Chimera marker file (.cmm) of the C-alpha trace (Angstrom):
<marker_set name="trace">
<marker id="1" x="19.029" y="-19.531" z="-10.835" r="1" g="1" b="0" radius="0.5"/>
<marker id="2" x="21.483" y="-17.354" z="-8.861" r="1" g="1" b="0" radius="0.5"/>
<marker id="3" x="22.263" y="-14.217" z="-10.816" r="1" g="1" b="0" radius="0.5"/>
<marker id="4" x="20.596" y="-13.292" z="-14.107" r="1" g="1" b="0" radius="0.5"/>
<marker id="5" x="21.929" y="-9.817" z="-14.765" r="1" g="1" b="0" radius="0.5"/>
<marker id="6" x="24.169" y="-7.008" z="-13.560" r="1" g="1" b="0" radius="0.5"/>
<marker id="7" x="21.414" y="-4.946" z="-11.933" r="1" g="1" b="0" radius="0.5"/>
<marker id="8" x="21.071" y="-4.467" z="-8.208" r="1" g="1" b="0" radius="0.5"/>
<marker id="9" x="17.953" y="-6.634" z="-8.137" r="1" g="1" b="0" radius="0.5"/>
<marker id="10" x="19.070" y="-9.294" z="-10.619" r="1" g="1" b="0" radius="0.5"/>
<marker id="11" x="19.805" y="-12.167" z="-8.250" r="1" g="1" b="0" radius="0.5"/>
<marker id="12" x="18.083" y="-14.596" z="-5.938" r="1" g="1" b="0" radius="0.5"/>
<marker id="13" x="19.581" y="-12.863" z="-2.910" r="1" g="1" b="0" radius="0.5"/>
<marker id="14" x="18.261" y="-9.484" z="-4.055" r="1" g="1" b="0" radius="0.5"/>
<marker id="15" x="14.832" y="-11.005" z="-4.699" r="1" g="1" b="0" radius="0.5"/>
<marker id="16" x="14.825" y="-12.493" z="-1.195" r="1" g="1" b="0" radius="0.5"/>
<marker id="17" x="15.816" y="-9.112" z="0.246" r="1" g="1" b="0" radius="0.5"/>
<marker id="18" x="13.076" y="-7.317" z="-1.693" r="1" g="1" b="0" radius="0.5"/>
<marker id="19" x="10.552" y="-9.935" z="-0.610" r="1" g="1" b="0" radius="0.5"/>
<marker id="20" x="11.486" y="-9.274" z="3.007" r="1" g="1" b="0" radius="0.5"/>
<marker id="21" x="11.102" y="-5.516" z="2.647" r="1" g="1" b="0" radius="0.5"/>
<marker id="22" x="7.762" y="-5.702" z="0.858" r="1" g="1" b="0" radius="0.5"/>
<marker id="23" x="6.606" y="-8.396" z="3.260" r="1" g="1" b="0" radius="0.5"/>
<marker id="24" x="7.256" y="-6.044" z="6.184" r="1" g="1" b="0" radius="0.5"/>
<marker id="25" x="5.268" y="-3.284" z="4.470" r="1" g="1" b="0" radius="0.5"/>
<marker id="26" x="2.387" y="-5.706" z="3.952" r="1" g="1" b="0" radius="0.5"/>
<marker id="27" x="2.553" y="-6.824" z="7.588" r="1" g="1" b="0" radius="0.5"/>
<marker id="28" x="2.409" y="-3.234" z="8.812" r="1" g="1" b="0" radius="0.5"/>
<marker id="29" x="-0.600" y="-2.513" z="6.591" r="1" g="1" b="0" radius="0.5"/>
<marker id="30" x="-2.359" y="-5.718" z="7.687" r="1" g="1" b="0" radius="0.5"/>
<marker id="31" x="-1.760" y="-4.944" z="11.374" r="1" g="1" b="0" radius="0.5"/>
<marker id="32" x="-3.110" y="-1.421" z="11.000" r="1" g="1" b="0" radius="0.5"/>
<marker id="33" x="-6.189" y="-2.635" z="9.146" r="1" g="1" b="0" radius="0.5"/>
<marker id="34" x="-6.892" y="-5.329" z="11.741" r="1" g="1" b="0" radius="0.5"/>
<marker id="35" x="-6.374" y="-2.978" z="14.691" r="1" g="1" b="0" radius="0.5"/>
<marker id="36" x="-8.550" y="-0.369" z="16.339" r="1" g="1" b="0" radius="0.5"/>
<marker id="37" x="-10.063" y="1.835" z="13.600" r="1" g="1" b="0" radius="0.5"/>
<marker id="38" x="-9.167" y="4.897" z="15.686" r="1" g="1" b="0" radius="0.5"/>
<marker id="39" x="-5.565" y="4.262" z="14.635" r="1" g="1" b="0" radius="0.5"/>
<marker id="40" x="-6.550" y="4.837" z="10.994" r="1" g="1" b="0" radius="0.5"/>
<marker id="41" x="-7.986" y="8.295" z="11.595" r="1" g="1" b="0" radius="0.5"/>
<marker id="42" x="-6.332" y="11.006" z="9.476" r="1" g="1" b="0" radius="0.5"/>
<marker id="43" x="-4.435" y="12.540" z="12.402" r="1" g="1" b="0" radius="0.5"/>
<marker id="44" x="-3.187" y="9.208" z="13.791" r="1" g="1" b="0" radius="0.5"/>
<marker id="45" x="0.074" y="7.446" z="12.936" r="1" g="1" b="0" radius="0.5"/>
<marker id="46" x="-1.434" y="4.624" z="10.869" r="1" g="1" b="0" radius="0.5"/>
<marker id="47" x="-3.761" y="7.083" z="9.166" r="1" g="1" b="0" radius="0.5"/>
<marker id="48" x="-0.613" y="8.551" z="7.647" r="1" g="1" b="0" radius="0.5"/>
<marker id="49" x="1.660" y="5.480" z="7.538" r="1" g="1" b="0" radius="0.5"/>
<marker id="50" x="-0.750" y="3.146" z="5.721" r="1" g="1" b="0" radius="0.5"/>
<marker id="51" x="-1.000" y="5.288" z="2.561" r="1" g="1" b="0" radius="0.5"/>
<marker id="52" x="2.789" y="5.800" z="2.698" r="1" g="1" b="0" radius="0.5"/>
<marker id="53" x="3.360" y="2.038" z="2.895" r="1" g="1" b="0" radius="0.5"/>
<marker id="54" x="0.904" y="1.402" z="0.076" r="1" g="1" b="0" radius="0.5"/>
<marker id="55" x="2.682" y="3.954" z="-2.093" r="1" g="1" b="0" radius="0.5"/>
<marker id="56" x="6.094" y="2.437" z="-1.298" r="1" g="1" b="0" radius="0.5"/>
<marker id="57" x="4.793" y="-1.017" z="-2.162" r="1" g="1" b="0" radius="0.5"/>
<marker id="58" x="3.349" y="0.294" z="-5.440" r="1" g="1" b="0" radius="0.5"/>
<marker id="59" x="6.620" y="2.028" z="-6.324" r="1" g="1" b="0" radius="0.5"/>
<marker id="60" x="8.536" y="-1.196" z="-5.823" r="1" g="1" b="0" radius="0.5"/>
<marker id="61" x="5.976" y="-3.266" z="-7.727" r="1" g="1" b="0" radius="0.5"/>
<marker id="62" x="6.110" y="-0.884" z="-10.685" r="1" g="1" b="0" radius="0.5"/>
<marker id="63" x="9.797" y="-1.665" z="-11.126" r="1" g="1" b="0" radius="0.5"/>
<marker id="64" x="8.984" y="-5.238" z="-12.087" r="1" g="1" b="0" radius="0.5"/>
<marker id="65" x="11.692" y="-6.795" z="-9.925" r="1" g="1" b="0" radius="0.5"/>
<marker id="66" x="11.444" y="-10.402" z="-8.860" r="1" g="1" b="0" radius="0.5"/>
<marker id="67" x="10.601" y="-10.811" z="-5.187" r="1" g="1" b="0" radius="0.5"/>
<marker id="68" x="7.981" y="-8.108" z="-4.608" r="1" g="1" b="0" radius="0.5"/>
<marker id="69" x="5.328" y="-9.502" z="-2.261" r="1" g="1" b="0" radius="0.5"/>
<marker id="70" x="1.847" y="-8.393" z="-3.310" r="1" g="1" b="0" radius="0.5"/>
<marker id="71" x="-1.566" y="-8.823" z="-1.705" r="1" g="1" b="0" radius="0.5"/>
<marker id="72" x="-4.534" y="-10.211" z="-3.591" r="1" g="1" b="0" radius="0.5"/>
<marker id="73" x="-6.522" y="-7.472" z="-5.388" r="1" g="1" b="0" radius="0.5"/>
<marker id="74" x="-9.591" y="-8.183" z="-3.230" r="1" g="1" b="0" radius="0.5"/>
<marker id="75" x="-7.483" y="-7.589" z="-0.119" r="1" g="1" b="0" radius="0.5"/>
<marker id="76" x="-6.473" y="-4.159" z="-1.406" r="1" g="1" b="0" radius="0.5"/>
<marker id="77" x="-10.111" y="-3.336" z="-2.138" r="1" g="1" b="0" radius="0.5"/>
<marker id="78" x="-11.012" y="-4.362" z="1.408" r="1" g="1" b="0" radius="0.5"/>
<marker id="79" x="-8.262" y="-2.157" z="2.810" r="1" g="1" b="0" radius="0.5"/>
<marker id="80" x="-9.521" y="0.728" z="0.701" r="1" g="1" b="0" radius="0.5"/>
<marker id="81" x="-13.054" y="0.293" z="1.995" r="1" g="1" b="0" radius="0.5"/>
<marker id="82" x="-11.940" y="0.117" z="5.613" r="1" g="1" b="0" radius="0.5"/>
<marker id="83" x="-9.521" y="3.017" z="5.355" r="1" g="1" b="0" radius="0.5"/>
<marker id="84" x="-11.828" y="5.311" z="3.402" r="1" g="1" b="0" radius="0.5"/>
<marker id="85" x="-14.740" y="4.588" z="5.738" r="1" g="1" b="0" radius="0.5"/>
<marker id="86" x="-12.677" y="5.755" z="8.711" r="1" g="1" b="0" radius="0.5"/>
<marker id="87" x="-11.374" y="8.729" z="6.750" r="1" g="1" b="0" radius="0.5"/>
<marker id="88" x="-14.839" y="9.849" z="5.629" r="1" g="1" b="0" radius="0.5"/>
<marker id="89" x="-16.266" y="9.516" z="9.154" r="1" g="1" b="0" radius="0.5"/>
<marker id="90" x="-13.471" y="11.482" z="10.823" r="1" g="1" b="0" radius="0.5"/>
<marker id="91" x="-11.953" y="14.021" z="8.431" r="1" g="1" b="0" radius="0.5"/>
<marker id="92" x="-14.551" y="16.743" z="9.078" r="1" g="1" b="0" radius="0.5"/>
<marker id="93" x="-13.695" y="16.714" z="12.782" r="1" g="1" b="0" radius="0.5"/>
<marker id="94" x="-10.282" y="18.099" z="11.836" r="1" g="1" b="0" radius="0.5"/>
<marker id="95" x="-11.938" y="21.012" z="10.036" r="1" g="1" b="0" radius="0.5"/>
<marker id="96" x="-9.853" y="20.874" z="6.842" r="1" g="1" b="0" radius="0.5"/>
<marker id="97" x="-10.254" y="23.314" z="4.004" r="1" g="1" b="0" radius="0.5"/>
<marker id="98" x="-12.675" y="21.907" z="1.416" r="1" g="1" b="0" radius="0.5"/>
<marker id="99" x="-10.043" y="21.946" z="-1.336" r="1" g="1" b="0" radius="0.5"/>
<marker id="100" x="-7.580" y="19.983" z="0.811" r="1" g="1" b="0" radius="0.5"/>
<marker id="101" x="-10.301" y="17.491" z="1.731" r="1" g="1" b="0" radius="0.5"/>
<marker id="102" x="-11.230" y="16.892" z="-1.909" r="1" g="1" b="0" radius="0.5"/>
<marker id="103" x="-7.611" y="16.673" z="-3.057" r="1" g="1" b="0" radius="0.5"/>
<marker id="104" x="-6.644" y="14.329" z="-0.211" r="1" g="1" b="0" radius="0.5"/>
<marker id="105" x="-9.645" y="12.043" z="-0.827" r="1" g="1" b="0" radius="0.5"/>
<marker id="106" x="-8.722" y="11.800" z="-4.508" r="1" g="1" b="0" radius="0.5"/>
<marker id="107" x="-5.084" y="11.056" z="-3.663" r="1" g="1" b="0" radius="0.5"/>
<marker id="108" x="-6.020" y="8.320" z="-1.198" r="1" g="1" b="0" radius="0.5"/>
<marker id="109" x="-8.346" y="6.676" z="-3.716" r="1" g="1" b="0" radius="0.5"/>
<marker id="110" x="-5.664" y="6.880" z="-6.435" r="1" g="1" b="0" radius="0.5"/>
<marker id="111" x="-3.143" y="5.286" z="-4.085" r="1" g="1" b="0" radius="0.5"/>
<marker id="112" x="-5.340" y="2.300" z="-3.222" r="1" g="1" b="0" radius="0.5"/>
<marker id="113" x="-6.513" y="1.890" z="-6.837" r="1" g="1" b="0" radius="0.5"/>
<marker id="114" x="-2.915" y="1.957" z="-8.080" r="1" g="1" b="0" radius="0.5"/>
<marker id="115" x="-1.925" y="-0.867" z="-5.744" r="1" g="1" b="0" radius="0.5"/>
<marker id="116" x="-5.083" y="-2.830" z="-6.623" r="1" g="1" b="0" radius="0.5"/>
<marker id="117" x="-4.253" y="-2.612" z="-10.344" r="1" g="1" b="0" radius="0.5"/>
<marker id="118" x="-0.656" y="-3.683" z="-9.698" r="1" g="1" b="0" radius="0.5"/>
<marker id="119" x="-1.854" y="-6.573" z="-7.537" r="1" g="1" b="0" radius="0.5"/>
<marker id="120" x="-4.232" y="-7.631" z="-10.319" r="1" g="1" b="0" radius="0.5"/>
<marker id="121" x="-1.386" y="-7.691" z="-12.865" r="1" g="1" b="0" radius="0.5"/>
<marker id="122" x="0.958" y="-9.436" z="-10.436" r="1" g="1" b="0" radius="0.5"/>
<marker id="123" x="-1.475" y="-12.237" z="-9.623" r="1" g="1" b="0" radius="0.5"/>
<marker id="124" x="-2.613" y="-12.623" z="-13.257" r="1" g="1" b="0" radius="0.5"/>
<marker id="125" x="1.032" y="-13.175" z="-14.249" r="1" g="1" b="0" radius="0.5"/>
<marker id="126" x="1.688" y="-15.702" z="-11.468" r="1" g="1" b="0" radius="0.5"/>
<link id1="1" id2="2" r="1" g="1" b="0" radius="0.2"/>
<link id1="2" id2="3" r="1" g="1" b="0" radius="0.2"/>
<link id1="3" id2="4" r="1" g="1" b="0" radius="0.2"/>
<link id1="4" id2="5" r="1" g="1" b="0" radius="0.2"/>
<link id1="5" id2="6" r="1" g="1" b="0" radius="0.2"/>
<link id1="6" id2="7" r="1" g="1" b="0" radius="0.2"/>
<link id1="7" id2="8" r="1" g="1" b="0" radius="0.2"/>
<link id1="8" id2="9" r="1" g="1" b="0" radius="0.2"/>
<link id1="9" id2="10" r="1" g="1" b="0" radius="0.2"/>
<link id1="10" id2="11" r="1" g="1" b="0" radius="0.2"/>
<link id1="11" id2="12" r="1" g="1" b="0" radius="0.2"/>
<link id1="12" id2="13" r="1" g="1" b="0" radius="0.2"/>
<link id1="13" id2="14" r="1" g="1" b="0" radius="0.2"/>
<link id1="14" id2="15" r="1" g="1" b="0" radius="0.2"/>
<link id1="15" id2="16" r="1" g="1" b="0" radius="0.2"/>
<link id1="16" id2="17" r="1" g="1" b="0" radius="0.2"/>
<link id1="17" id2="18" r="1" g="1" b="0" radius="0.2"/>
<link id1="18" id2="19" r="1" g="1" b="0" radius="0.2"/>
<link id1="19" id2="20" r="1" g="1" b="0" radius="0.2"/>
<link id1="20" id2="21" r="1" g="1" b="0" radius="0.2"/>
<link id1="21" id2="22" r="1" g="1" b="0" radius="0.2"/>
<link id1="22" id2="23" r="1" g="1" b="0" radius="0.2"/>
<link id1="23" id2="24" r="1" g="1" b="0" radius="0.2"/>
<link id1="24" id2="25" r="1" g="1" b="0" radius="0.2"/>
<link id1="25" id2="26" r="1" g="1" b="0" radius="0.2"/>
<link id1="26" id2="27" r="1" g="1" b="0" radius="0.2"/>
<link id1="27" id2="28" r="1" g="1" b="0" radius="0.2"/>
<link id1="28" id2="29" r="1" g="1" b="0" radius="0.2"/>
<link id1="29" id2="30" r="1" g="1" b="0" radius="0.2"/>
<link id1="30" id2="31" r="1" g="1" b="0" radius="0.2"/>
<link id1="31" id2="32" r="1" g="1" b="0" radius="0.2"/>
<link id1="32" id2="33" r="1" g="1" b="0" radius="0.2"/>
<link id1="33" id2="34" r="1" g="1" b="0" radius="0.2"/>
<link id1="34" id2="35" r="1" g="1" b="0" radius="0.2"/>
<link id1="35" id2="36" r="1" g="1" b="0" radius="0.2"/>
<link id1="36" id2="37" r="1" g="1" b="0" radius="0.2"/>
<link id1="37" id2="38" r="1" g="1" b="0" radius="0.2"/>
<link id1="38" id2="39" r="1" g="1" b="0" radius="0.2"/>
<link id1="39" id2="40" r="1" g="1" b="0" radius="0.2"/>
<link id1="40" id2="41" r="1" g="1" b="0" radius="0.2"/>
<link id1="41" id2="42" r="1" g="1" b="0" radius="0.2"/>
<link id1="42" id2="43" r="1" g="1" b="0" radius="0.2"/>
<link id1="43" id2="44" r="1" g="1" b="0" radius="0.2"/>
<link id1="44" id2="45" r="1" g="1" b="0" radius="0.2"/>
<link id1="45" id2="46" r="1" g="1" b="0" radius="0.2"/>
<link id1="46" id2="47" r="1" g="1" b="0" radius="0.2"/>
<link id1="47" id2="48" r="1" g="1" b="0" radius="0.2"/>
<link id1="48" id2="49" r="1" g="1" b="0" radius="0.2"/>
<link id1="49" id2="50" r="1" g="1" b="0" radius="0.2"/>
<link id1="50" id2="51" r="1" g="1" b="0" radius="0.2"/>
<link id1="51" id2="52" r="1" g="1" b="0" radius="0.2"/>
<link id1="52" id2="53" r="1" g="1" b="0" radius="0.2"/>
<link id1="53" id2="54" r="1" g="1" b="0" radius="0.2"/>
<link id1="54" id2="55" r="1" g="1" b="0" radius="0.2"/>
<link id1="55" id2="56" r="1" g="1" b="0" radius="0.2"/>
<link id1="56" id2="57" r="1" g="1" b="0" radius="0.2"/>
<link id1="57" id2="58" r="1" g="1" b="0" radius="0.2"/>
<link id1="58" id2="59" r="1" g="1" b="0" radius="0.2"/>
<link id1="59" id2="60" r="1" g="1" b="0" radius="0.2"/>
<link id1="60" id2="61" r="1" g="1" b="0" radius="0.2"/>
<link id1="61" id2="62" r="1" g="1" b="0" radius="0.2"/>
<link id1="62" id2="63" r="1" g="1" b="0" radius="0.2"/>
<link id1="63" id2="64" r="1" g="1" b="0" radius="0.2"/>
<link id1="64" id2="65" r="1" g="1" b="0" radius="0.2"/>
<link id1="65" id2="66" r="1" g="1" b="0" radius="0.2"/>
<link id1="66" id2="67" r="1" g="1" b="0" radius="0.2"/>
<link id1="67" id2="68" r="1" g="1" b="0" radius="0.2"/>
<link id1="68" id2="69" r="1" g="1" b="0" radius="0.2"/>
<link id1="69" id2="70" r="1" g="1" b="0" radius="0.2"/>
<link id1="70" id2="71" r="1" g="1" b="0" radius="0.2"/>
<link id1="71" id2="72" r="1" g="1" b="0" radius="0.2"/>
<link id1="72" id2="73" r="1" g="1" b="0" radius="0.2"/>
<link id1="73" id2="74" r="1" g="1" b="0" radius="0.2"/>
<link id1="74" id2="75" r="1" g="1" b="0" radius="0.2"/>
<link id1="75" id2="76" r="1" g="1" b="0" radius="0.2"/>
<link id1="76" id2="77" r="1" g="1" b="0" radius="0.2"/>
<link id1="77" id2="78" r="1" g="1" b="0" radius="0.2"/>
<link id1="78" id2="79" r="1" g="1" b="0" radius="0.2"/>
<link id1="79" id2="80" r="1" g="1" b="0" radius="0.2"/>
<link id1="80" id2="81" r="1" g="1" b="0" radius="0.2"/>
<link id1="81" id2="82" r="1" g="1" b="0" radius="0.2"/>
<link id1="82" id2="83" r="1" g="1" b="0" radius="0.2"/>
<link id1="83" id2="84" r="1" g="1" b="0" radius="0.2"/>
<link id1="84" id2="85" r="1" g="1" b="0" radius="0.2"/>
<link id1="85" id2="86" r="1" g="1" b="0" radius="0.2"/>
<link id1="86" id2="87" r="1" g="1" b="0" radius="0.2"/>
<link id1="87" id2="88" r="1" g="1" b="0" radius="0.2"/>
<link id1="88" id2="89" r="1" g="1" b="0" radius="0.2"/>
<link id1="89" id2="90" r="1" g="1" b="0" radius="0.2"/>
<link id1="90" id2="91" r="1" g="1" b="0" radius="0.2"/>
<link id1="91" id2="92" r="1" g="1" b="0" radius="0.2"/>
<link id1="92" id2="93" r="1" g="1" b="0" radius="0.2"/>
<link id1="93" id2="94" r="1" g="1" b="0" radius="0.2"/>
<link id1="94" id2="95" r="1" g="1" b="0" radius="0.2"/>
<link id1="95" id2="96" r="1" g="1" b="0" radius="0.2"/>
<link id1="96" id2="97" r="1" g="1" b="0" radius="0.2"/>
<link id1="97" id2="98" r="1" g="1" b="0" radius="0.2"/>
<link id1="98" id2="99" r="1" g="1" b="0" radius="0.2"/>
<link id1="99" id2="100" r="1" g="1" b="0" radius="0.2"/>
<link id1="100" id2="101" r="1" g="1" b="0" radius="0.2"/>
<link id1="101" id2="102" r="1" g="1" b="0" radius="0.2"/>
<link id1="102" id2="103" r="1" g="1" b="0" radius="0.2"/>
<link id1="103" id2="104" r="1" g="1" b="0" radius="0.2"/>
<link id1="104" id2="105" r="1" g="1" b="0" radius="0.2"/>
<link id1="105" id2="106" r="1" g="1" b="0" radius="0.2"/>
<link id1="106" id2="107" r="1" g="1" b="0" radius="0.2"/>
<link id1="107" id2="108" r="1" g="1" b="0" radius="0.2"/>
<link id1="108" id2="109" r="1" g="1" b="0" radius="0.2"/>
<link id1="109" id2="110" r="1" g="1" b="0" radius="0.2"/>
<link id1="110" id2="111" r="1" g="1" b="0" radius="0.2"/>
<link id1="111" id2="112" r="1" g="1" b="0" radius="0.2"/>
<link id1="112" id2="113" r="1" g="1" b="0" radius="0.2"/>
<link id1="113" id2="114" r="1" g="1" b="0" radius="0.2"/>
<link id1="114" id2="115" r="1" g="1" b="0" radius="0.2"/>
<link id1="115" id2="116" r="1" g="1" b="0" radius="0.2"/>
<link id1="116" id2="117" r="1" g="1" b="0" radius="0.2"/>
<link id1="117" id2="118" r="1" g="1" b="0" radius="0.2"/>
<link id1="118" id2="119" r="1" g="1" b="0" radius="0.2"/>
<link id1="119" id2="120" r="1" g="1" b="0" radius="0.2"/>
<link id1="120" id2="121" r="1" g="1" b="0" radius="0.2"/>
<link id1="121" id2="122" r="1" g="1" b="0" radius="0.2"/>
<link id1="122" id2="123" r="1" g="1" b="0" radius="0.2"/>
<link id1="123" id2="124" r="1" g="1" b="0" radius="0.2"/>
<link id1="124" id2="125" r="1" g="1" b="0" radius="0.2"/>
<link id1="125" id2="126" r="1" g="1" b="0" radius="0.2"/>
</marker_set>
C-alpha cells in the first residue's frame, strides 16, 4: 500500500515503526509480569514503569494509527489481576495517606481497564 495520506503515521514505514515501539512496550510489560512479583511493588521500578507503559500504549492505540501492537483483552485482565494483587498486598507497608491510596488504586484500575477496552475494540476490528 505504501503511503495513504500526508500524516506522520500514514505509511507502511510509519506503521512498522509504530509496531516496533508498541511491541517494545508490550515486551517490557510482559517481562515485568513474568518476573519476580517483588519488582511490581509500588516502590520498585516496574511498579511504576508498568502503569506508565500501559498508559503510553493506550495513548497510542487511541489515535487509531495502523501498526499499534495490542495484547488480547484477557491478557490485560490477567496483568491487572497480577499487578493489583501485588499492589494491594504491599501498599500499606509504605504507609501512604488514605486519600492517596484510594486515588492511586482508582487510577491504576482505570489505566488497566482503559487498555482492556482498547484491546477489545482492536481485536474485534481485526
